[in-house]
Biopython code that builds the backbone (N, CA, C, O; Angstrom):
import numpy as np
from Bio.PDB.StructureBuilder import StructureBuilder

atoms = [
    (1, "MET", "N", (0.845, -1.186, 0.000)),
    (1, "MET", "CA", (0.000, 0.000, 0.000)),
    (1, "MET", "C", (0.884, 1.240, 0.000)),
    (1, "MET", "O", (1.810, 1.353, 0.803)),
    (2, "GLU", "N", (0.596, 2.157, -0.894)),
    (2, "GLU", "CA", (1.344, 3.406, -0.977)),
    (2, "GLU", "C", (0.546, 4.510, -0.293)),
    (2, "GLU", "O", (-0.643, 4.682, -0.562)),
    (3, "ILE", "N", (1.197, 5.247, 0.581)),
    (3, "ILE", "CA", (0.536, 6.356, 1.284)),
    (3, "ILE", "C", (0.940, 7.649, 0.609)),
    (3, "ILE", "O", (2.124, 7.902, 0.386)),
    (4, "ARG", "N", (-0.053, 8.472, 0.285)),
    (4, "ARG", "CA", (0.188, 9.772, -0.344)),
    (4, "ARG", "C", (-0.526, 10.851, 0.449)),
    (4, "ARG", "O", (-1.606, 10.628, 0.998)),
    (5, "LEU", "N", (0.075, 11.994, 0.500)),
    (5, "LEU", "CA", (-0.568, 13.118, 1.165)),
    (5, "LEU", "C", (-1.714, 13.613, 0.298)),
    (5, "LEU", "O", (-1.510, 13.925, -0.875)),
    (6, "GLY", "N", (-2.905, 13.688, 0.852)),
    (6, "GLY", "CA", (-4.051, 14.131, 0.080)),
    (6, "GLY", "C", (-4.628, 15.458, 0.536)),
    (6, "GLY", "O", (-5.164, 16.214, -0.273)),
    (7, "LEU", "N", (-4.521, 15.752, 1.844)),
    (7, "LEU", "CA", (-5.157, 16.946, 2.395)),
    (7, "LEU", "C", (-4.373, 17.435, 3.598)),
    (7, "LEU", "O", (-3.979, 16.648, 4.458)),
    (8, "ILE", "N", (-4.152, 18.730, 3.652)),
    (8, "ILE", "CA", (-3.563, 19.392, 4.810)),
    (8, "ILE", "C", (-4.605, 20.384, 5.309)),
    (8, "ILE", "O", (-5.090, 21.211, 4.537)),
    (9, "VAL", "N", (-4.955, 20.310, 6.596)),
    (9, "VAL", "CA", (-5.938, 21.225, 7.174)),
    (9, "VAL", "C", (-5.225, 22.092, 8.204)),
    (9, "VAL", "O", (-4.608, 21.582, 9.139)),
    (10, "LEU", "N", (-5.317, 23.411, 8.022)),
    (10, "LEU", "CA", (-4.723, 24.369, 8.951)),
    (10, "LEU", "C", (-5.841, 25.179, 9.598)),
    (10, "LEU", "O", (-6.772, 25.615, 8.921)),
    (11, "GLY", "N", (-5.745, 25.375, 10.899)),
    (11, "GLY", "CA", (-6.705, 26.219, 11.593)),
    (11, "GLY", "C", (-6.409, 27.686, 11.333)),
    (11, "GLY", "O", (-5.258, 28.066, 11.123)),
    (12, "SER", "N", (-7.444, 28.503, 11.348)),
    (12, "SER", "CA", (-7.279, 29.931, 11.105)),
    (12, "SER", "C", (-8.031, 30.748, 12.150)),
    (12, "SER", "O", (-9.201, 30.491, 12.433)),
    (13, "SER", "N", (-7.347, 31.732, 12.717)),
    (13, "SER", "CA", (-7.998, 32.621, 13.680)),
    (13, "SER", "C", (-8.797, 33.716, 12.991)),
    (13, "SER", "O", (-9.623, 34.372, 13.625)),
    (14, "ASP", "N", (-8.561, 33.921, 11.695)),
    (14, "ASP", "CA", (-9.269, 34.930, 10.911)),
    (14, "ASP", "C", (-9.375, 34.415, 9.475)),
    (14, "ASP", "O", (-8.460, 34.605, 8.673)),
    (15, "LEU", "N", (-10.481, 33.772, 9.160)),
    (15, "LEU", "CA", (-10.633, 33.112, 7.872)),
    (15, "LEU", "C", (-10.510, 34.081, 6.702)),
    (15, "LEU", "O", (-9.896, 33.735, 5.692)),
    (16, "GLU", "N", (-11.068, 35.273, 6.804)),
    (16, "GLU", "CA", (-10.977, 36.237, 5.703)),
    (16, "GLU", "C", (-9.529, 36.672, 5.455)),
    (16, "GLU", "O", (-9.118, 36.832, 4.306)),
    (17, "ARG", "N", (-8.768, 36.861, 6.513)),
    (17, "ARG", "CA", (-7.353, 37.209, 6.375)),
    (17, "ARG", "C", (-6.595, 36.069, 5.700)),
    (17, "ARG", "O", (-5.747, 36.305, 4.839)),
    (18, "SER", "N", (-6.904, 34.831, 6.094)),
    (18, "SER", "CA", (-6.263, 33.666, 5.471)),
    (18, "SER", "C", (-6.663, 33.538, 4.006)),
    (18, "SER", "O", (-5.832, 33.197, 3.164)),
    (19, "LEU", "N", (-7.941, 33.811, 3.693)),
    (19, "LEU", "CA", (-8.385, 33.772, 2.298)),
    (19, "LEU", "C", (-7.614, 34.780, 1.462)),
    (19, "LEU", "O", (-7.187, 34.474, 0.348)),
    (20, "HIS", "N", (-7.437, 35.969, 1.994)),
    (20, "HIS", "CA", (-6.666, 36.985, 1.273)),
    (20, "HIS", "C", (-5.241, 36.486, 1.020)),
    (20, "HIS", "O", (-4.724, 36.609, -0.091)),
    (21, "PHE", "N", (-4.613, 35.925, 2.053)),
    (21, "PHE", "CA", (-3.239, 35.442, 1.919)),
    (21, "PHE", "C", (-3.127, 34.356, 0.858)),
    (21, "PHE", "O", (-2.302, 34.462, -0.049)),
    (22, "TYR", "N", (-3.943, 33.319, 0.959)),
    (22, "TYR", "CA", (-3.819, 32.180, 0.042)),
    (22, "TYR", "C", (-4.378, 32.466, -1.354)),
    (22, "TYR", "O", (-3.824, 31.992, -2.345)),
    (23, "CYS", "N", (-5.466, 33.235, -1.445)),
    (23, "CYS", "CA", (-6.063, 33.545, -2.760)),
    (23, "CYS", "C", (-5.353, 34.690, -3.470)),
    (23, "CYS", "O", (-4.948, 34.556, -4.625)),
    (24, "GLU", "N", (-5.204, 35.805, -2.784)),
    (24, "GLU", "CA", (-4.670, 37.008, -3.416)),
    (24, "GLU", "C", (-3.145, 37.034, -3.485)),
    (24, "GLU", "O", (-2.577, 37.380, -4.521)),
    (25, "LEU", "N", (-2.482, 36.672, -2.395)),
    (25, "LEU", "CA", (-1.031, 36.771, -2.365)),
    (25, "LEU", "C", (-0.348, 35.554, -2.990)),
    (25, "LEU", "O", (0.574, 35.707, -3.792)),
    (26, "LEU", "N", (-0.794, 34.342, -2.629)),
    (26, "LEU", "CA", (-0.198, 33.134, -3.211)),
    (26, "LEU", "C", (-0.909, 32.668, -4.479)),
    (26, "LEU", "O", (-0.424, 31.771, -5.170)),
    (27, "GLU", "N", (-2.046, 33.268, -4.785)),
    (27, "GLU", "CA", (-2.810, 32.988, -6.008)),
    (27, "GLU", "C", (-3.258, 31.534, -6.134)),
    (27, "GLU", "O", (-3.263, 30.980, -7.233)),
    (28, "LEU", "N", (-3.638, 30.909, -5.008)),
    (28, "LEU", "CA", (-4.167, 29.551, -5.063)),
    (28, "LEU", "C", (-5.659, 29.607, -5.375)),
    (28, "LEU", "O", (-6.387, 30.374, -4.744)),
    (29, "PRO", "N", (-6.129, 28.812, -6.336)),
    (29, "PRO", "CA", (-7.564, 28.817, -6.644)),
    (29, "PRO", "C", (-8.371, 28.054, -5.588)),
    (29, "PRO", "O", (-7.928, 27.029, -5.069)),
    (30, "ILE", "N", (-9.550, 28.569, -5.285)),
    (30, "ILE", "CA", (-10.445, 27.891, -4.348)),
    (30, "ILE", "C", (-11.113, 26.733, -5.076)),
    (30, "ILE", "O", (-11.677, 26.897, -6.158)),
    (31, "LYS", "N", (-11.038, 25.569, -4.462)),
    (31, "LYS", "CA", (-11.669, 24.357, -4.994)),
    (31, "LYS", "C", (-13.119, 24.289, -4.519)),
    (31, "LYS", "O", (-14.016, 23.940, -5.287)),
    (32, "ALA", "N", (-13.341, 24.628, -3.239)),
    (32, "ALA", "CA", (-14.689, 24.617, -2.660)),
    (32, "ALA", "C", (-14.667, 25.372, -1.336)),
    (32, "ALA", "O", (-13.627, 25.506, -0.690)),
    (33, "ARG", "N", (-15.863, 25.868, -0.946)),
    (33, "ARG", "CA", (-15.988, 26.524, 0.358)),
    (33, "ARG", "C", (-17.291, 26.076, 0.994)),
    (33, "ARG", "O", (-18.347, 26.058, 0.362)),
    (34, "PHE", "N", (-17.181, 25.712, 2.274)),
    (34, "PHE", "CA", (-18.325, 25.285, 3.060)),
    (34, "PHE", "C", (-18.280, 26.050, 4.381)),
    (34, "PHE", "O", (-17.669, 25.590, 5.346)),
    (35, "GLY", "N", (-18.918, 27.205, 4.425)),
    (35, "GLY", "CA", (-18.918, 28.014, 5.639)),
    (35, "GLY", "C", (-17.521, 28.409, 6.061)),
    (35, "GLY", "O", (-16.854, 29.164, 5.354)),
    (36, "GLU", "N", (-17.061, 27.911, 7.208)),
    (36, "GLU", "CA", (-15.752, 28.233, 7.770)),
    (36, "GLU", "C", (-14.664, 27.264, 7.312)),
    (36, "GLU", "O", (-13.621, 27.163, 7.956)),
    (37, "PHE", "N", (-14.891, 26.559, 6.219)),
    (37, "PHE", "CA", (-13.951, 25.557, 5.713)),
    (37, "PHE", "C", (-13.733, 25.801, 4.232)),
    (37, "PHE", "O", (-14.680, 25.749, 3.447)),
    (38, "VAL", "N", (-12.466, 26.071, 3.837)),
    (38, "VAL", "CA", (-12.142, 26.394, 2.448)),
    (38, "VAL", "C", (-11.087, 25.417, 1.934)),
    (38, "VAL", "O", (-10.076, 25.178, 2.595)),
    (39, "LEU", "N", (-11.332, 24.855, 0.750)),
    (39, "LEU", "CA", (-10.388, 23.949, 0.105)),
    (39, "LEU", "C", (-9.724, 24.678, -1.053)),
    (39, "LEU", "O", (-10.395, 25.324, -1.858)),
    (40, "PHE", "N", (-8.392, 24.570, -1.132)),
    (40, "PHE", "CA", (-7.629, 25.195, -2.213)),
    (40, "PHE", "C", (-7.035, 24.131, -3.116)),
    (40, "PHE", "O", (-6.557, 23.099, -2.645)),
    (41, "GLU", "N", (-7.067, 24.385, -4.408)),
    (41, "GLU", "CA", (-6.448, 23.499, -5.393)),
    (41, "GLU", "C", (-4.949, 23.744, -5.384)),
    (41, "GLU", "O", (-4.500, 24.856, -5.661)),
    (42, "THR", "N", (-4.176, 22.721, -5.070)),
    (42, "THR", "CA", (-2.723, 22.861, -5.008)),
    (42, "THR", "C", (-1.996, 21.739, -5.747)),
    (42, "THR", "O", (-0.797, 21.550, -5.542)),
    (43, "GLY", "N", (-2.682, 21.006, -6.586)),
    (43, "GLY", "CA", (-2.045, 19.901, -7.304)),
    (43, "GLY", "C", (-2.431, 18.574, -6.692)),
    (43, "GLY", "O", (-3.614, 18.294, -6.501)),
    (44, "ALA", "N", (-1.437, 17.750, -6.381)),
    (44, "ALA", "CA", (-1.699, 16.400, -5.878)),
    (44, "ALA", "C", (-2.396, 16.402, -4.515)),
    (44, "ALA", "O", (-3.229, 15.536, -4.249)),
    (45, "ALA", "N", (-2.069, 17.347, -3.665)),
    (45, "ALA", "CA", (-2.693, 17.446, -2.346)),
    (45, "ALA", "C", (-3.588, 18.679, -2.306)),
    (45, "ALA", "O", (-3.403, 19.618, -3.081)),
    (46, "THR", "N", (-4.546, 18.669, -1.408)),
    (46, "THR", "CA", (-5.440, 19.800, -1.237)),
    (46, "THR", "C", (-5.123, 20.488, 0.082)),
    (46, "THR", "O", (-4.917, 19.818, 1.094)),
    (47, "LEU", "N", (-5.082, 21.797, 0.083)),
    (47, "LEU", "CA", (-4.896, 22.582, 1.298)),
    (47, "LEU", "C", (-6.262, 23.058, 1.758)),
    (47, "LEU", "O", (-7.032, 23.599, 0.964)),
    (48, "ALA", "N", (-6.570, 22.862, 3.039)),
    (48, "ALA", "CA", (-7.826, 23.336, 3.616)),
    (48, "ALA", "C", (-7.519, 24.288, 4.766)),
    (48, "ALA", "O", (-6.607, 24.050, 5.557)),
    (49, "ILE", "N", (-8.290, 25.363, 4.847)),
    (49, "ILE", "CA", (-8.196, 26.308, 5.951)),
    (49, "ILE", "C", (-9.531, 26.249, 6.682)),
    (49, "ILE", "O", (-10.593, 26.355, 6.068)),
    (50, "SER", "N", (-9.465, 26.079, 8.006)),
    (50, "SER", "CA", (-10.689, 25.940, 8.790)),
    (50, "SER", "C", (-10.756, 26.980, 9.893)),
    (50, "SER", "O", (-9.871, 27.061, 10.745)),
    (51, "GLY", "N", (-11.822, 27.778, 9.867)),
    (51, "GLY", "CA", (-12.063, 28.729, 10.942)),
    (51, "GLY", "C", (-12.507, 28.033, 12.213)),
    (51, "GLY", "O", (-12.443, 28.617, 13.294)),
    (52, "GLU", "N", (-12.962, 26.780, 12.097)),
    (52, "GLU", "CA", (-13.393, 26.007, 13.266)),
    (52, "GLU", "C", (-12.216, 25.392, 14.011)),
    (52, "GLU", "O", (-12.369, 24.964, 15.155)),
    (53, "LEU", "N", (-11.048, 25.341, 13.385)),
    (53, "LEU", "CA", (-9.846, 24.781, 14.014)),
    (53, "LEU", "C", (-8.859, 25.888, 14.341)),
    (53, "LEU", "O", (-7.688, 25.814, 13.970)),
    (54, "ARG", "N", (-9.326, 26.901, 15.027)),
    (54, "ARG", "CA", (-8.465, 28.020, 15.390)),
    (54, "ARG", "C", (-7.319, 27.556, 16.279)),
    (54, "ARG", "O", (-7.512, 26.733, 17.174)),
    (55, "ALA", "N", (-6.139, 28.082, 16.031)),
    (55, "ALA", "CA", (-4.979, 27.728, 16.834)),
    (55, "ALA", "C", (-5.134, 28.264, 18.252)),
    (55, "ALA", "O", (-5.462, 29.435, 18.444)),
    (56, "ALA", "N", (-4.900, 27.413, 19.240)),
    (56, "ALA", "CA", (-5.043, 27.811, 20.640)),
    (56, "ALA", "C", (-3.824, 28.602, 21.121)),
    (56, "ALA", "O", (-3.932, 29.405, 22.048)),
    (57, "SER", "N", (-2.679, 28.380, 20.501)),
    (57, "SER", "CA", (-1.473, 29.110, 20.897)),
    (57, "SER", "C", (-0.761, 29.595, 19.644)),
    (57, "SER", "O", (-1.093, 29.179, 18.534)),
    (58, "GLY", "N", (0.203, 30.461, 19.819)),
    (58, "GLY", "CA", (0.946, 30.978, 18.686)),
    (58, "GLY", "C", (2.014, 30.024, 18.176)),
    (58, "GLY", "O", (2.610, 30.272, 17.128)),
    (59, "GLU", "N", (2.266, 28.935, 18.900)),
    (59, "GLU", "CA", (3.310, 28.000, 18.505)),
    (59, "GLU", "C", (2.826, 27.045, 17.425)),
    (59, "GLU", "O", (1.677, 26.604, 17.436)),
    (60, "THR", "N", (3.708, 26.738, 16.504)),
    (60, "THR", "CA", (3.404, 25.768, 15.466)),
    (60, "THR", "C", (4.498, 24.711, 15.441)),
    (60, "THR", "O", (5.665, 25.001, 15.702)),
    (61, "THR", "N", (4.109, 23.495, 15.127)),
    (61, "THR", "CA", (5.070, 22.398, 15.062)),
    (61, "THR", "C", (4.925, 21.667, 13.733)),
    (61, "THR", "O", (5.200, 20.471, 13.647)),
    (62, "HIS", "N", (4.505, 22.368, 12.723)),
    (62, "HIS", "CA", (4.285, 21.763, 11.415)),
    (62, "HIS", "C", (4.741, 22.731, 10.333)),
    (62, "HIS", "O", (5.034, 23.897, 10.599)),
    (63, "GLU", "N", (4.792, 22.231, 9.130)),
    (63, "GLU", "CA", (5.171, 23.061, 7.996)),
    (63, "GLU", "C", (4.381, 22.609, 6.785)),
    (63, "GLU", "O", (4.233, 21.412, 6.538)),
    (64, "CYS", "N", (3.887, 23.550, 6.050)),
    (64, "CYS", "CA", (3.176, 23.285, 4.802)),
    (64, "CYS", "C", (4.160, 23.568, 3.670)),
    (64, "CYS", "O", (4.551, 24.716, 3.457)),
    (65, "VAL", "N", (4.556, 22.532, 2.949)),
    (65, "VAL", "CA", (5.569, 22.658, 1.907)),
    (65, "VAL", "C", (4.901, 22.657, 0.532)),
    (65, "VAL", "O", (4.198, 21.714, 0.170)),
    (66, "PHE", "N", (5.129, 23.716, -0.216)),
    (66, "PHE", "CA", (4.591, 23.834, -1.564)),
    (66, "PHE", "C", (5.684, 23.490, -2.567)),
    (66, "PHE", "O", (6.709, 24.170, -2.623)),
    (67, "SER", "N", (5.476, 22.450, -3.354)),
    (67, "SER", "CA", (6.436, 22.106, -4.404)),
    (67, "SER", "C", (6.307, 23.110, -5.535)),
    (67, "SER", "O", (5.201, 23.412, -5.985)),
    (68, "VAL", "N", (7.440, 23.628, -5.993)),
    (68, "VAL", "CA", (7.453, 24.601, -7.075)),
    (68, "VAL", "C", (8.485, 24.195, -8.124)),
    (68, "VAL", "O", (9.402, 23.425, -7.837)),
    (69, "ALA", "N", (8.332, 24.713, -9.330)),
    (69, "ALA", "CA", (9.265, 24.402, -10.415)),
    (69, "ALA", "C", (10.608, 25.092, -10.203)),
    (69, "ALA", "O", (11.641, 24.566, -10.616)),
    (70, "SER", "N", (10.607, 26.261, -9.565)),
    (70, "SER", "CA", (11.836, 27.000, -9.288)),
    (70, "SER", "C", (11.654, 27.821, -8.011)),
    (70, "SER", "O", (10.802, 28.708, -7.954)),
    (71, "VAL", "N", (12.451, 27.525, -7.000)),
    (71, "VAL", "CA", (12.358, 28.251, -5.738)),
    (71, "VAL", "C", (12.734, 29.717, -5.927)),
    (71, "VAL", "O", (12.049, 30.600, -5.411)),
    (72, "THR", "N", (13.808, 29.987, -6.655)),
    (72, "THR", "CA", (14.229, 31.381, -6.817)),
    (72, "THR", "C", (13.220, 32.184, -7.632)),
    (72, "THR", "O", (12.991, 33.356, -7.334)),
    (73, "GLN", "N", (12.615, 31.584, -8.649)),
    (73, "GLN", "CA", (11.594, 32.295, -9.427)),
    (73, "GLN", "C", (10.353, 32.547, -8.577)),
    (73, "GLN", "O", (9.745, 33.614, -8.673)),
    (74, "SER", "N", (9.972, 31.582, -7.749)),
    (74, "SER", "CA", (8.819, 31.774, -6.859)),
    (74, "SER", "C", (9.114, 32.874, -5.847)),
    (74, "SER", "O", (8.259, 33.714, -5.568)),
    (75, "TYR", "N", (10.312, 32.866, -5.305)),
    (75, "TYR", "CA", (10.725, 33.912, -4.362)),
    (75, "TYR", "C", (10.623, 35.287, -5.023)),
    (75, "TYR", "O", (10.059, 36.216, -4.446)),
    (76, "GLU", "N", (11.163, 35.411, -6.217)),
    (76, "GLU", "CA", (11.114, 36.695, -6.932)),
    (76, "GLU", "C", (9.675, 37.120, -7.201)),
    (76, "GLU", "O", (9.345, 38.300, -7.076)),
    (77, "ARG", "N", (8.820, 36.177, -7.568)),
    (77, "ARG", "CA", (7.431, 36.503, -7.885)),
    (77, "ARG", "C", (6.666, 36.995, -6.664)),
    (77, "ARG", "O", (5.850, 37.910, -6.774)),
    (78, "TYR", "N", (6.920, 36.399, -5.497)),
    (78, "TYR", "CA", (6.108, 36.682, -4.316)),
    (78, "TYR", "C", (6.772, 37.570, -3.270)),
    (78, "TYR", "O", (6.126, 37.904, -2.277)),
    (79, "LYS", "N", (8.026, 37.965, -3.446)),
    (79, "LYS", "CA", (8.726, 38.690, -2.387)),
    (79, "LYS", "C", (8.127, 40.057, -2.068)),
    (79, "LYS", "O", (8.337, 40.567, -0.967)),
    (80, "GLU", "N", (7.401, 40.655, -2.978)),
    (80, "GLU", "CA", (6.746, 41.933, -2.700)),
    (80, "GLU", "C", (5.389, 41.736, -2.011)),
    (80, "GLU", "O", (4.817, 42.693, -1.487)),
    (81, "ARG", "N", (4.876, 40.507, -2.009)),
    (81, "ARG", "CA", (3.549, 40.223, -1.447)),
    (81, "ARG", "C", (3.597, 39.609, -0.058)),
    (81, "ARG", "O", (2.735, 39.879, 0.777)),
    (82, "ILE", "N", (4.612, 38.780, 0.188)),
    (82, "ILE", "CA", (4.699, 38.102, 1.477)),
    (82, "ILE", "C", (6.093, 38.307, 2.065)),
    (82, "ILE", "O", (7.061, 38.529, 1.338)),
    (83, "ALA", "N", (6.178, 38.230, 3.385)),
    (83, "ALA", "CA", (7.458, 38.412, 4.074)),
    (83, "ALA", "C", (8.137, 37.062, 4.239)),
    (83, "ALA", "O", (7.681, 36.215, 5.008)),
    (84, "PHE", "N", (9.212, 36.873, 3.522)),
    (84, "PHE", "CA", (9.974, 35.635, 3.640)),
    (84, "PHE", "C", (10.861, 35.693, 4.872)),
    (84, "PHE", "O", (11.332, 36.765, 5.253)),
    (85, "ILE", "N", (11.088, 34.557, 5.489)),
    (85, "ILE", "CA", (11.937, 34.448, 6.672)),
    (85, "ILE", "C", (13.405, 34.447, 6.272)),
    (85, "ILE", "O", (14.261, 34.917, 7.021)),
    (86, "ASN", "N", (13.686, 33.924, 5.100)),
    (86, "ASN", "CA", (15.059, 33.831, 4.620)),
    (86, "ASN", "C", (15.064, 33.970, 3.101)),
    (86, "ASN", "O", (14.021, 34.176, 2.481)),
    (87, "VAL", "N", (16.229, 33.858, 2.524)),
    (87, "VAL", "CA", (16.353, 33.877, 1.066)),
    (87, "VAL", "C", (16.481, 32.429, 0.590)),
    (87, "VAL", "O", (16.811, 31.550, 1.386)),
    (88, "PRO", "N", (16.226, 32.169, -0.693)),
    (88, "PRO", "CA", (16.358, 30.801, -1.189)),
    (88, "PRO", "C", (17.751, 30.237, -0.894)),
    (88, "PRO", "O", (18.762, 30.929, -1.018)),
    (89, "ARG", "N", (17.772, 28.958, -0.498)),
    (89, "ARG", "CA", (19.022, 28.297, -0.149)),
    (89, "ARG", "C", (18.964, 26.830, -0.555)),
    (89, "ARG", "O", (17.890, 26.233, -0.631)),
    (90, "ALA", "N", (20.126, 26.266, -0.811)),
    (90, "ALA", "CA", (20.219, 24.845, -1.145)),
    (90, "ALA", "C", (19.974, 24.021, 0.114)),
    (90, "ALA", "O", (20.534, 24.317, 1.170)),
    (91, "VAL", "N", (19.135, 22.983, 0.007)),
    (91, "VAL", "CA", (18.891, 22.103, 1.149)),
    (91, "VAL", "C", (19.445, 20.700, 0.906)),
    (91, "VAL", "O", (19.631, 19.929, 1.847)),
    (92, "ASN", "N", (19.705, 20.376, -0.346)),
    (92, "ASN", "CA", (20.387, 19.128, -0.696)),
    (92, "ASN", "C", (20.963, 19.301, -2.099)),
    (92, "ASN", "O", (20.916, 20.399, -2.655)),
    (93, "ASP", "N", (21.500, 18.242, -2.670)),
    (93, "ASP", "CA", (22.149, 18.354, -3.980)),
    (93, "ASP", "C", (21.205, 18.795, -5.095)),
    (93, "ASP", "O", (21.645, 19.420, -6.060)),
    (94, "ALA", "N", (19.918, 18.480, -4.979)),
    (94, "ALA", "CA", (18.988, 18.752, -6.074)),
    (94, "ALA", "C", (17.966, 19.851, -5.785)),
    (94, "ALA", "O", (17.391, 20.405, -6.721)),
    (95, "ASN", "N", (17.728, 20.179, -4.516)),
    (95, "ASN", "CA", (16.617, 21.072, -4.198)),
    (95, "ASN", "C", (16.992, 22.243, -3.299)),
    (95, "ASN", "O", (17.951, 22.206, -2.529)),
    (96, "TRP", "N", (16.187, 23.270, -3.441)),
    (96, "TRP", "CA", (16.314, 24.497, -2.671)),
    (96, "TRP", "C", (15.020, 24.720, -1.889)),
    (96, "TRP", "O", (14.013, 24.057, -2.137)),
    (97, "ALA", "N", (15.058, 25.662, -0.940)),
    (97, "ALA", "CA", (13.865, 26.025, -0.178)),
    (97, "ALA", "C", (13.956, 27.479, 0.253)),
    (97, "ALA", "O", (15.038, 28.061, 0.335)),
    (98, "VAL", "N", (12.785, 28.048, 0.527)),
    (98, "VAL", "CA", (12.683, 29.374, 1.124)),
    (98, "VAL", "C", (11.456, 29.341, 2.028)),
    (98, "VAL", "O", (10.433, 28.758, 1.670)),
    (99, "ASN", "N", (11.559, 29.972, 3.209)),
    (99, "ASN", "CA", (10.508, 29.855, 4.217)),
    (99, "ASN", "C", (9.743, 31.147, 4.445)),
    (99, "ASN", "O", (10.267, 32.247, 4.268)),
    (100, "PHE", "N", (8.471, 30.978, 4.848)),
    (100, "PHE", "CA", (7.598, 32.089, 5.195)),
    (100, "PHE", "C", (6.513, 31.555, 6.117)),
    (100, "PHE", "O", (6.399, 30.345, 6.311)),
    (101, "THR", "N", (5.713, 32.455, 6.687)),
    (101, "THR", "CA", (4.578, 32.037, 7.509)),
    (101, "THR", "C", (3.304, 32.629, 6.935)),
    (101, "THR", "O", (3.326, 33.655, 6.255)),
    (102, "ASP", "N", (2.188, 31.960, 7.223)),
    (102, "ASP", "CA", (0.900, 32.510, 6.816)),
    (102, "ASP", "C", (0.403, 33.429, 7.932)),
    (102, "ASP", "O", (1.087, 33.568, 8.946)),
    (103, "PRO", "N", (-0.760, 34.060, 7.781)),
    (103, "PRO", "CA", (-1.221, 35.017, 8.798)),
    (103, "PRO", "C", (-1.425, 34.428, 10.193)),
    (103, "PRO", "O", (-1.401, 35.167, 11.177)),
    (104, "ASP", "N", (-1.627, 33.099, 10.299)),
    (104, "ASP", "CA", (-1.810, 32.467, 11.604)),
    (104, "ASP", "C", (-0.516, 31.902, 12.168)),
    (104, "ASP", "O", (-0.530, 31.224, 13.195)),
    (105, "GLY", "N", (0.610, 32.178, 11.502)),
    (105, "GLY", "CA", (1.894, 31.711, 11.996)),
    (105, "GLY", "C", (2.262, 30.302, 11.573)),
    (105, "GLY", "O", (3.251, 29.758, 12.065)),
    (106, "HIS", "N", (1.501, 29.695, 10.679)),
    (106, "HIS", "CA", (1.844, 28.366, 10.189)),
    (106, "HIS", "C", (3.120, 28.459, 9.357)),
    (106, "HIS", "O", (3.234, 29.320, 8.484)),
    (107, "GLN", "N", (4.065, 27.585, 9.625)),
    (107, "GLN", "CA", (5.307, 27.559, 8.870)),
    (107, "GLN", "C", (5.030, 27.022, 7.465)),
    (107, "GLN", "O", (4.373, 25.993, 7.306)),
    (108, "CYS", "N", (5.529, 27.717, 6.461)),
    (108, "CYS", "CA", (5.343, 27.315, 5.071)),
    (108, "CYS", "C", (6.676, 27.452, 4.334)),
    (108, "CYS", "O", (7.564, 28.188, 4.767)),
    (109, "SER", "N", (6.801, 26.747, 3.237)),
    (109, "SER", "CA", (7.985, 26.914, 2.408)),
    (109, "SER", "C", (7.689, 26.545, 0.967)),
    (109, "SER", "O", (6.770, 25.781, 0.671)),
    (110, "PHE", "N", (8.493, 27.110, 0.084)),
    (110, "PHE", "CA", (8.540, 26.684, -1.318)),
    (110, "PHE", "C", (9.739, 25.748, -1.398)),
    (110, "PHE", "O", (10.795, 26.047, -0.842)),
    (111, "TYR", "N", (9.586, 24.620, -2.084)),
    (111, "TYR", "CA", (10.639, 23.615, -2.178)),
    (111, "TYR", "C", (10.707, 23.059, -3.582)),
    (111, "TYR", "O", (9.677, 22.760, -4.186)),
    (112, "GLY", "N", (11.912, 22.917, -4.108)),
    (112, "GLY", "CA", (12.097, 22.353, -5.431)),
    (112, "GLY", "C", (13.437, 22.765, -6.002)),
    (112, "GLY", "O", (14.318, 23.207, -5.264)),
    (113, "PRO", "N", (13.603, 22.625, -7.315)),
    (113, "PRO", "CA", (14.863, 23.024, -7.947)),
    (113, "PRO", "C", (15.112, 24.524, -7.771)),
    (113, "PRO", "O", (14.196, 25.315, -7.548)),
    (114, "GLN", "N", (16.397, 24.874, -7.882)),
    (114, "GLN", "CA", (16.750, 26.286, -7.729)),
    (114, "GLN", "C", (15.944, 27.135, -8.670)),
    (114, "GLN", "O", (16.101, 28.356, -8.688)),
]
sb = StructureBuilder()
sb.init_structure("model")
sb.init_model(0)
sb.init_chain("A")
sb.init_seg("    ")
for serial, (resi, resn, name, xyz) in enumerate(atoms, 1):
    if name == "N":
        sb.init_residue(resn, " ", resi, " ")
    sb.init_atom(name, np.array(xyz, "f"), 0.0, 1.0, " ", f" {name:<3s}", serial, name[0])
structure = sb.get_structure()
């Protein structure tokens, strides 16, 4: 049996702010919305933001990794829209990464070839 990631659900303390971040800044298309639950089309896996799963503390112990065709091109495209934590860097022989957080403090990154 092969296990594949199909859905990531992140809690949001302000659903409209999260919608702005993921729709307007990251340009992810909405797949569906059901009240306080929004599904975004992200390729093989689906990202969901839930206003019903609000984070109880500011600490996060997870990361939402977005696969991209080019980390440096993605960084250049989005650097005026979102605050990156660092600049693109090599993480292994084949791939690079750059990190940022969403409005609720969820750790996120772009990962893929330079």
